[in-house]
KOLDRENVEX-755957 format. One line per 3 residues: their letters; for each residue x, y, z of C-alpha. Coordinates in steps of 0.1 Angstrom, whole numbers, plus 5000, padded with zeros to 4 digits. Last residue first. Layout:
N
a) X Y Z  ...
END
This chain:
888
kqr) 4572 6186 4331  4557 6192 4365  4575 6172 4393
pka) 4554 6144 4409  4542 6152 4443  4553 6135 4476
rat) 4585 6122 4462  4597 6086 4456  4580 6084 4423
paa) 4566 6059 4398  4547 6076 4370  4511 6064 4368
twp) 4501 6041 4339  4498 6007 4358  4487 6024 4391
ddp) 4454 6035 4374  4432 6055 4399  4463 6074 4409
wsh) 4472 6079 4446  4502 6103 4446  4512 6117 4478
kpy) 4502 6151 4493  4468 6137 4504  4483 6112 4529
rgk) 4456 6104 4554  4428 6110 4528  4445 6088 4503
lek) 4452 6060 4529  4420 6039 4532  4405 6043 4497
kve) 4440 6038 4482  4445 6007 4502  4412 5993 4491
pyt) 4419 6001 4454  4454 5986 4458  4443 5951 4470
rew) 4428 5934 4439  4445 5946 4407  4476 5962 4420
fsr) 4482 5935 4446  4476 5907 4421  4503 5922 4398
ldq) 4527 5925 4428  4526 5887 4436  4554 5880 4461
tvq) 4537 5901 4488  4538 5917 4522  4513 5946 4525
ipr) 4509 5979 4541  4540 5982 4563  4547 6017 4577
rap) 4571 6039 4557  4552 6071 4564  4543 6072 4526
sll) 4529 6036 4532  4552 6007 4527  4551 5975 4506
hlt) 4573 5948 4519  4582 5929 4488  4596 5894 4488
vav) 4622 5890 4461  4618 5861 4437  4646 5836 4436
rgg) 4660 5817 4406  4665 5846 4383  4703 5844 4384
air) 4703 5845 4421  4679 5876 4420  4643 5883 4410
pmd) 4622 5915 4410  4585 5907 4407  4568 5915 4374
glg) 4540 5941 4373  4557 5974 4377  4537 6005 4365
fle) 4538 6022 4399  4566 6007 4420  4580 6038 4438
qlk) 4544 6048 4449  4543 6014 4469  4570 6026 4492
val) 4598 5999 4494  4611 5973 4518  4629 5946 4498
vpa) 4632 5912 4515  4653 5883 4504  4635 5849 4502
egp) 4642 5826 4532  4667 5799 4541  4694 5823 4551
tys) 4679 5858 4560  4688 5886 4536  4676 5922 4535
lrl) 4679 5941 4502  4689 5977 4503  4672 6002 4479
rsg) 4685 6019 4448  4659 6046 4439  4651 6053 4402
spv) 4613 6053 4408  4610 6020 4389  4632 6002 4415
alh) 4670 5995 4416  4681 5967 4439  4707 5968 4466
tpa) 4731 5944 4483  4732 5921 4453  4730 5883 4457
lld) 4738 5869 4423  4756 5898 4407  4772 5910 4440
lhr) 4785 5875 4448  4797 5867 4413  4833 5881 4415
tqe) 4838 5868 4450  4826 5834 4439  4851 5833 4410
wsl) 4880 5844 4432  4871 5817 4457  4853 5826 4489
hgh) 4863 5818 4524  4890 5845 4524  4863 5870 4526
laa) 4858 5861 4562  4894 5869 4573  4896 5900 4552
ald) 4864 5913 4567  4875 5903 4602  4906 5925 4601
vrv) 4913 5920 4638  4921 5951 4658  4888 5950 4678
lhd) 4900 5916 4691  4927 5933 4712  4902 5938 4741
rrt) 4899 5900 4745  4936 5899 4751  4967 5884 4734
vgd) 4964 5895 4698  4999 5902 4683  4992 5879 4654
lfp) 4956 5869 4654  4948 5873 4616  4964 5840 4606
glw) 4943 5821 4632  4910 5833 4619  4905 5812 4588
spl) 4923 5779 4596  4923 5780 4634  4886 5789 4637
sem) 4873 5760 4617  4846 5746 4640  4836 5780 4653
lag) 4831 5792 4617  4808 5763 4611  4787 5772 4640
dsv) 4787 5809 4632  4775 5802 4597  4800 5806 4569
dpw) 4792 5774 4551  4809 5778 4517  4793 5782 4483
gee) 4799 5751 4464  4784 5760 4430  4759 5731 4430
arw) 4742 5745 4461  4728 5775 4442  4699 5786 4463
grl) 4710 5772 4497  4747 5782 4495  4735 5815 4479
slv) 4716 5823 4511  4746 5815 4532  4767 5838 4512
raq) 4741 5866 4514  4737 5861 4552  4774 5863 4558
wer) 4777 5895 4537  4748 5910 4557  4766 5901 4590
lep) 4797 5918 4575  4778 5949 4566  4762 5951 4600
twp) 4797 5951 4615  4813 5922 4634  4843 5927 4656
lvd) 4846 5892 4671  4830 5885 4705  4797 5881 4686
lan) 4809 5846 4676  4779 5826 4689  4754 5849 4672
eas) 4736 5823 4650  4739 5798 4678  4715 5818 4699
qgg) 4724 5833 4732  4708 5816 4762  4736 5818 4788
sla) 4750 5785 4777  4755 5799 4742  4774 5829 4756
kka) 4796 5806 4777  4803 5785 4746  4813 5816 4726
iir) 4836 5830 4754  4853 5796 4757  4857 5793 4720
ige) 4873 5827 4718  4896 5818 4746  4906 5787 4728
lma) 4915 5807 4698  4936 5830 4719  4954 5799 4733
nrv) 4961 5787 4698  4973 5820 4687  4997 5822 4716
aep) 5010 5787 4708  5017 5797 4672  5035 5828 4684
dpr) 5058 5808 4707  5062 5826 4739  5091 5850 4744
alp) 5094 5860 4781  5075 5832 4797  5064 5842 4832
rse) 5073 5818 4860  5057 5786 4874  5071 5760 4899
lll) 5060 5726 4912  5026 5724 4896  5012 5690 4904
egl) 4990 5672 4879  5019 5649 4868  5050 5664 4883
ree) 5051 5698 4867  5076 5726 4860  5059 5755 4843
rra) 5070 5782 4819  5043 5808 4817  5022 5825 4790
lvt) 4988 5837 4801  4964 5847 4773  4941 5873 4786
gta) 4904 5877 4794  4912 5885 4830  4889 5859 4846
edw) 4888 5836 4816  4926 5830 4816  4934 5814 4782
vlr) 4964 5792 4784  4999 5792 4772  5021 5766 4791
dlt) 5057 5762 4782  5069 5729 4796  5092 5715 4822
qch) 5084 5679 4831  5092 5659 4863  5090 5621 4860
aal) 5127 5614 4852  5138 5638 4879  5118 5620 4906
ver) 5145 5617 4932  5163 5650 4923  5133 5672 4917
ldv) 5116 5659 4949  5148 5664 4969  5149 5701 4958
ldi) 5112 5705 4965  5117 5692 5000  5095 5662 5010
paa) 5072 5659 5039  5063 5624 5052  5030 5605 5051
lhv) 5007 5580 5068  4970 5582 5073  4960 5605 5045
vge) 4922 5607 5039  4909 5604 5003  4887 5631 4989
grg) 4854 5620 4973  4845 5586 4983  4869 5564 5003
adl) 4905 5558 4991  4919 5557 5027  4955 5565 5022
haa) 4988 5551 5034  5020 5564 5017  5013 5600 5010
vlf) 5045 5618 5001  5040 5654 5011  5046 5689 4996
pyr) 5038 5724 5009  5043 5714 5046  5022 5731 5072
gmp) 4995 5705 5070  5017 5680 5088  5005 5697 5120
dgl) 4973 5676 5118  4945 5700 5130  4917 5682 5112
alr) 4929 5649 5097  4947 5654 5064  4931 5657 5030
vgr) 4933 5641 4996  4923 5651 4960  4931 5629 4931
ggs) 4950 5643 4901  4978 5617 4897  5003 5640 4913
lly) 4981 5641 4944  4963 5673 4953  4963 5684 4989
rgt) 4939 5698 5016  4953 5703 5052  4952 5741 5050
egs) 4939 5758 5019  4951 5789 5003  4966 5771 4973
rrg) 4961 5734 4975  4990 5716 4991  5010 5693 4968
air) 5008 5656 4972  5033 5631 4958  5015 5597 4956
dpy) 5025 5585 4922  5062 5584 4930  5053 5562 4960
ala) 5081 5538 4968  5110 5560 4960  5091 5590 4974
lvr) 5094 5574 5009  5131 5578 5008  5130 5616 5001
gve) 5101 5619 5025  5121 5604 5054  5149 5629 5045
tpa) 5123 5656 5047  5114 5646 5082  5151 5650 5093
vag) 5167 5619 5108  5171 5609 5144  5198 5585 5153
qap) 5201 5547 5157  5195 5531 5123  5203 5494 5122
sam) 5232 5484 5100  5227 5477 5063  5236 5446 5042
vls) 5208 5453 5017  5188 5421 5022  5199 5417 5058
rlq) 5185 5451 5065  5151 5438 5053  5152 5410 5078
rat) 5161 5433 5107  5134 5458 5096  5108 5430 5097
aea) 5118 5420 5133  5119 5457 5143  5084 5462 5129
qsc) 5070 5433 5148  5086 5445 5180  5073 5480 5174
afp) 5038 5466 5169  5041 5447 5202  5054 5478 5220
dag) 5025 5500 5209  5037 5535 5206  5030 5567 5225
hal) 5067 5577 5226  5070 5568 5263  5053 5535 5256
aan) 5081 5527 5231  5108 5535 5256  5091 5514 5282
rgg) 5090 5484 5259  5126 5484 5247  5152 5511 5252
rrf) 5174 5514 5222  5154 5496 5195  5121 5508 5211
avl) 5134 5544 5208  5144 5537 5172  5109 5524 5164
ael) 5092 5553 5182  5113 5579 5163  5104 5561 5131
rts) 5067 5563 5139  5070 5600 5147  5088 5605 5114
ldc) 5058 5589 5095  5037 5619 5103  5000 5611 5098
sre) 4990 5627 5130  4966 5608 5152  4933 5627 5157
pgr) 4923 5654 5181  4959 5666 5182  4990 5645 5184
gmg) 4987 5607 5186  4983 5585 5216  4945 5579 5213
trl) 4950 5546 5197  4986 5534 5200  5012 5545 5174
ldr) 5030 5518 5156  5004 5516 5128  5001 5481 5114
gsl) 5028 5464 5093  5045 5466 5060  5048 5504 5059
iaa) 5067 5504 5092  5091 5478 5079  5096 5497 5046
vda) 5105 5528 5066  5129 5510 5089  5147 5493 5060
ale) 5148 5525 5040  5165 5543 5069  5192 5518 5071
gyg) 5197 5517 5033  5199 5555 5029  5233 5557 5012
saq) 5219 5565 4977  5223 5529 4964  5206 5517 4995
aer) 5177 5541 4989  5173 5528 4953  5171 5491 4963
llh) 5149 5495 4994  5124 5519 4979  5122 5499 4947
alr) 5115 5467 4966  5090 5485 4987  5070 5497 4957
phl) 5074 5464 4939  5059 5445 4968  5086 5425 4985
ple) 5106 5393 4982  5134 5410 4963  5145 5395 4930
ala) 5116 5411 4911  5130 5445 4920  5163 5437 4902
rgv) 5145 5425 4871  5124 5457 4871  5154 5479 4873
ati) 5169 5460 4843  5137 5467 4825  5106 5444 4820
rgl) 5086 5450 4788  5054 5469 4790  5059 5488 4758
edl) 5067 5521 4776  5094 5503 4796  5086 5484 4828
adl) 5103 5486 4862  5110 5523 4860  5089 5528 4892
aql) 5065 5550 4873  5064 5523 4846  5055 5498 4873
ler) 5027 5520 4886  5012 5525 4852  5014 5487 4845
aqa) 4996 5480 4878  4969 5506 4871  4962 5490 4837
lag) 4960 5455 4851  4936 5468 4878  4913 5482 4852
spl) 4914 5451 4830  4903 5428 4858  4921 5394 4853
pdl) 4898 5367 4840  4890 5339 4865  4904 5304 4865
wel) 4933 5317 4845  4952 5303 4816  4980 5326 4804
aip) 4980 5350 4774  4960 5376 4793  4990 5383 4816
dvg) 5013 5390 4786  5044 5368 4788  5081 5371 4795
wqa) 5083 5355 4829  5099 5388 4841  5068 5406 4827
lel) 5047 5380 4844  5063 5386 4878  5060 5424 4873
vlg) 5023 5420 4864  5017 5399 4895  5034 5423 4918
ald) 5014 5452 4905  4981 5434 4906  4965 5453 4935
asl) 4937 5430 4946  4899 5428 4939  4893 5401 4913
vep) 4926 5383 4920  4916 5378 4956  4889 5353 4946
str) 4855 5360 4962  4847 5338 4991  4820 5313 4984
lal) 4782 5310 4988  4777 5347 4996  4758 5352 5029
sqq) 4720 5357 5027  4711 5323 5041  4732 5329 5072
tse) 4715 5362 5077  4682 5344 5081  4698 5321 5108
swl) 4709 5352 5127  4744 5365 5134  4771 5360 5160
ryc) 4775 5323 5153  4782 5302 5184  4795 5268 5172
vgp) 4792 5237 5194  4810 5204 5194  4806 5167 5191
glr) 4840 5150 5190  4876 5156 5181  4874 5175 5148
gar) 4839 5189 5153  4846 5224 5166  4868 5233 5137
gar) 4840 5225 5114  4823 5257 5124  4851 5277 5109
qaa) 4851 5258 5076  4813 5261 5073  4815 5298 5079
ssq) 4841 5301 5053  4819 5283 5028  4789 5304 5037
sir) 4809 5335 5029  4824 5360 5054  4810 5394 5060
vte) 4834 5422 5053  4860 5444 5070  4878 5464 5044
lrt) 4915 5469 5040  4924 5496 5015  4941 5496 4982
lgs) 4946 5527 4960  4949 5533 4923  4919 5557 4926
gpd) 4896 5544 4899  4914 5510 4900  4901 5505 4936
frp) 4919 5476 4953  4902 5459 4982  4922 5441 5008
vra) 4903 5417 5031  4895 5418 5068  4871 5390 5078
lga) 4839 5389 5097  4814 5363 5109  4821 5369 5146
dvv) 4825 5332 5150  4828 5315 5184  4839 5278 5181
vrv) 4839 5252 5208  4854 5217 5208  4891 5227 5202
gei) 4916 5204 5218  4945 5206 5193  4944 5234 5167
tls) 4950 5217 5134  4959 5242 5107  4952 5239 5070
tea) 4920 5260 5071  4901 5286 5091  4928 5294 5116
ipt) 4944 5323 5095  4908 5338 5095  4920 5357 5126
alv) 4923 5340 5159  4915 5343 5196  4924 5309 5212
vkr) 4908 5302 5246  4927 5272 5260  4918 5248 5288
rgk) 4947 5240 5311  4966 5207 5310  4999 5222 5321
hds) 5015 5215 5286  4986 5234 5269  4976 5215 5238
rla) 4995 5229 5208  4983 5253 5181  4984 5285 5203
qdq) 5019 5276 5216  5031 5273 5180  5018 5308 5171
aeq) 5035 5323 5201  5068 5306 5193  5067 5316 5156
sld) 5062 5353 5166  5029 5369 5160  5023 5390 5129
gyl) 5002 5363 5111  4975 5358 5137  4968 5335 5167
ahl) 4962 5349 5202  4962 5327 5232  4944 5329 5266
vvg) 4949 5303 5293  4923 5287 5315  4928 5264 5346
ggg) 4950 5285 5369  4969 5313 5353  4969 5326 5318
spr) 4943 5353 5322  4911 5333 5319  4904 5337 5357
dqh) 4898 5303 5373  4870 5290 5395  4844 5303 5372
tgt) 4817 5324 5389  4782 5320 5377  4753 5342 5367
ttr) 4725 5329 5345  4699 5353 5333  4666 5334 5329
dgs) 4654 5324 5295  4624 5340 5278  4645 5364 5257
pld) 4679 5348 5249  4705 5343 5277  4725 5372 5292
vvw) 4758 5357 5303  4779 5367 5334  4812 5351 5341
etv) 4829 5367 5372  4866 5375 5375  4871 5388 5339
qal) 4900 5412 5334  4919 5389 5311  4888 5385 5289
meq) 4886 5423 5282  4923 5426 5275  4923 5396 5252
arr) 4893 5409 5233  4911 5442 5228  4941 5423 5215
ieg) 4920 5402 5191  4902 5432 5178  4935 5449 5168
ggp) 4949 5417 5154  4921 5413 5128  4886 5400 5118
lfa) 4878 5379 5149  4873 5341 5151  4871 5325 5185
lvd) 4885 5290 5192  4875 5275 5226  4890 5245 5242
gsq) 4871 5214 5253  4838 5210 5271  4808 5234 5272
qev) 4799 5243 5308  4770 5267 5298  4789 5293 5319
far) 4821 5285 5300  4805 5288 5266  4787 5320 5277
rva) 4820 5336 5286  4833 5330 5251  4800 5343 5237
gvv) 4802 5375 5258  4838 5381 5246  4827 5377 5210
hpv) 4799 5401 5216  4821 5426 5232  4846 5424 5203
pdg) 4821 5427 5174  4817 5465 5175  4785 5475 5159
epd) 4773 5477 5123  4761 5441 5122  4741 5446 5154
rpl) 4741 5412 5170  4724 5379 5165  4734 5349 5187
yrm) 4728 5318 5166  4737 5284 5181  4748 5258 5156
evp) 4755 5223 5171  4784 5205 5155  4782 5168 5148
fsr) 4815 5150 5145  4840 5152 5117  4861 5130 5095
get) 4859 5141 5059  4846 5121 5030  4866 5115 4998
avv) 4867 5128 4963  4889 5122 4933  4883 5145 4903
egg) 4899 5139 4869  4915 5170 4853  4933 5154 4824
lgv) 4962 5177 4818  4953 5189 4783  4951 5226 4788
rrl) 4913 5226 4787  4912 5195 4809  4930 5213 4837
lra) 4906 5243 4834  4876 5220 4834  4888 5202 4865
vrd) 4893 5236 4882  4857 5246 4874  4843 5212 4884
vel) 4860 5214 4918  4841 5245 4930  4863 5246 4960
tas) 4850 5238 4995  4876 5213 5010  4904 5217 4985
mvl) 4933 5200 4968  4948 5208 4933  4973 5182 4921
lrl) 4997 5191 4893  5020 5167 4875  5052 5175 4856
der) 5062 5149 4830  5056 5168 4798  5077 5197 4813
lgq) 5085 5228 4792  5055 5241 4772  5022 5228 4786
avd) 5034 5218 4820  5053 5251 4824  5024 5272 4814
lcl) 5001 5253 4837  5027 5259 4865  5027 5296 4858
ala) 4989 5298 4859  4988 5278 4891  5014 5300 4908
lda) 4995 5331 4898  4962 5318 4911  4979 5308 4944
dls) 4997 5341 4947  4964 5360 4944  4948 5339 4970
reh) 4920 5316 4960  4911 5303 4995  4896 5273 4977
fed) 4932 5262 4969  4935 5247 5003  4966 5228 4992
fvv) 4981 5232 4957  5003 5201 4952  5032 5204 4927
lgv) 5045 5170 4915  5077 5158 4898  5102 5184 4909
gtl) 5139 5177 4901  5142 5208 4878  5113 5231 4881
apd) 5115 5239 4844  5112 5277 4849  5142 5276 4874
gql) 5149 5311 4887  5115 5326 4879  5099 5293 4890
rrt) 5115 5294 4924  5103 5330 4930  5068 5319 4920
lig) 5070 5289 4944  5080 5313 4972  5048 5333 4966
etl) 5027 5302 4971  5041 5294 5005  5062 5264 5008
vei) 5061 5228 5019  5090 5208 5005  5088 5170 5003
rtr) 5118 5150 4992  5144 5167 5015  5176 5147 5018
rsv) 5198 5175 5004  5185 5197 5032  5155 5220 5040
rqd) 5145 5243 5068  5137 5277 5055  5130 5312 5068
fri) 5130 5348 5054  5097 5342 5036  5088 5305 5037
ryg) 5105 5273 5027  5097 5240 5044  5111 5206 5050
vte) 5101 5170 5049  5126 5141 5044  5151 5159 5066
gve) 5144 5195 5072  5119 5191 5100  5131 5164 5123
enl) 5121 5128 5118  5097 5103 5134  5080 5100 5099
lqa) 5046 5111 5114  5065 5140 5132  5080 5151 5099
mrg) 5046 5153 5084  5032 5173 5113  5061 5197 5113
aaa) 5059 5203 5075  5022 5210 5078  5027 5234 5108
raa) 5055 5253 5090  5034 5257 5058  5002 5266 5078
lrr) 5020 5294 5097  5035 5307 5065  5001 5310 5048
pel) 4984 5298 5016  5001 5265 5015  5018 5249 4985
vli) 5032 5214 4986  5062 5207 4964  5070 5171 4958
sqg) 5105 5157 4949  5117 5135 4920  5125 5098 4925
alw) 5107 5087 4894  5074 5104 4905  5056 5079 4881
sae) 5066 5051 4905  5049 5066 4935  5071 5067 4966
rla) 5064 5103 4976  5027 5098 4970  5017 5086 5004
lpv) 5036 5113 5023  5023 5140 5001  4987 5128 5005
ltt) 4989 5122 5043  4997 5157 5056  4974 5181 5038
kga) 4948 5155 5029  4940 5144 5064  4902 5142 5060
gpp) 4895 5167 5088  4882 5194 5066  4864 5181 5035
ahl) 4884 5163 5007  4880 5171 4970  4912 5161 4952
vsg) 4916 5176 4917  4939 5161 4891  4965 5171 4865
rnt) 4991 5150 4846  4966 5122 4842  4976 5085 4837
alv) 4998 5079 4868  4981 5108 4886  4948 5088 4885
eal) 4965 5057 4898  4981 5076 4927  4947 5091 4936
rsl) 4930 5057 4935  4956 5043 4959  4952 5073 4982
vgr) 4914 5072 4982  4907 5053 5014  4936 5070 5032
vpl) 4918 5103 5029  4894 5093 5057  4921 5093 5084
epl) 4936 5062 5100  4971 5076 5106  4999 5066 5082
ang) 5023 5039 5094  5006 5013 5073  5027 5021 5043
gim) 5027 5052 5021  5013 5034 4991  5000 5000 5000
END
């Protein structure tokens, strides 16, 4: 039997032979095994002697460092060996392997590093993805790279994806799609019944008191076994520890209808007597984590307060009671702002099942869920994959080093295009990618460091500039939680000053816990930051920083990680800044950092509207120019200033949207001046239109005369009457569209709205007509017409209508045919006037007027205007513009 009889009797043993057979004929398989089945430890041990492995090693991927160490330790224990012999592990900044090691347990990010150095995974025959249902970003990336290797480099490499709650069919289809088989092997888990008890709470309230109450309730109700309580983060865990450590009497309010039970437990849960408190989360020391996992050596009951780190992979000995706050803290990346923030969210149904299952590993258990049964049904079925909401900068850098476009690989879920674009922009800002998205020498160097590209760039560049010690401290602070204790900051809210955190870290380094407290810092957070800084210093061979540094030096180093987060103070406003990317941010009210004109904003809350800066450092303008020289631009800026009606010409130095310096431009480019003036004309015209002015008068800012408006109307009229001749569109709308071509040449020396009176608008407009059109304009659309009286009267043009001739009727005696223009195509509309030049009749049929309407007009007006001619026969009367005809 594969693996021998030494393996524990766990459910997965029943499918080990089948799994080995499947992997002998399929290069990819999925193992579905519920919690407690033993898959993490037994599968690698059983498969290590499979013939198809041909003596090669097995890599087992775990989502967390703690799980990797625990899995390696348990497998080594089953073999009666030390970790580092047959079974070893590799995690960030720690490894225990030897030449004898056949099974390596490693975190998913470590596998990516290994692949970059050895794409063929030389000597590896099987890669096992454990707890893949967690769908971390590193797990998805590792699977995509392994699929690429299996398709192109290694025909003998096998992949095994293991999970308790994963949608196995989706993974199986992916494996089949790339030709790796994808057969699913399933087994039952080993678990005991778990009783669910729902204790609803206000979902918007603080979960800590409710978790503490549920833990106390478990003791009052005399539940057996150890207690595992899930909280979203380390801060909540520490508060829960403080509250529980102070308990001397256990008081639990039972549901409505039950009596209130009060009891006194014989031991305080503070570490003495019969109950001991443990915390379990990623930032704890290895020793503290191991103590939380093991049974208490004094036989005391344990209360373990854990983050979601305890959901899967880990076996916590002795647990029979679970208290679940139903929350998790997850990173959310916002492509719109380019920022990532941690959000506390409800867990999924699958996570809730994983947590509850922890109470049923040893025997019947109980799970206190701090929500209602109806809420349980409304939870999402599964946890959303991290790849859909994470910052993809590290992933994009890895794939650039791999030499492939992200979309060319096989993914279980498509990568979000917005996050990919943001990642590429950041990496280009860090000089890690060129303009075509190819990895640069800088990018290759950053990819070698086990850090986010931002922090890798900070560490590498700062070391080259002699700031390695400071950079290690800054990166350590950025990597962990805030060092300052709640309520210990300056002013009504904590200052965002990174320098105060550095001072606290250096003080802790010199004087330990009391020195940290004296600086308003959390000693535990300082301890974690110091451990990280020590690891980072080893990467750059730097000594620990001991002395104080100027705040602007801190900003200089910080800018290496956040070239896209340079913030300039808004003019005349305290505490409000503009980021170089164009986003607005603000400081907490009263934060003294508001006195600096430029900041580097490291930690921000994206939020809605303006973001809030939580961690920043000031940067001197000289340092900013030096550090970000490649990103600063000097350009001549000529813009229209609406307030003064003037073209402003200035030479500006900019970093993205930030204006660093501006000075008057002595000799601006004439073409640029013209363009700015044209833009000013457009702005004025648009403002006039928005104010209700008609489109026909949009260009009233120009020096129009009545004669030019008449010329415009005549040309537009001919455009309609004689379309085949190509008369141009000279309407205000069309002129607006083509301003540069016809008006630009006439704007030399024009820099103000007042200067527009100088423009030779007539010459500019007449240039629209060809020589032939200019010659025929007066013939086809004359400005005046001669009438029988000898007068030359002005025609009035309106595009789209017949031209109008206003004339006294006495001047038309004897005329029967209507005047026509446009080569005889258009009859003029006559506005017939009285001797007082008041309208009598509008007509395009003069003959009909004389015959039908004139007698009535004569009858009405002859008495009113007796000095004017009112002949009985208008056909034979002499036309006249005078009151009485002259005697011959």
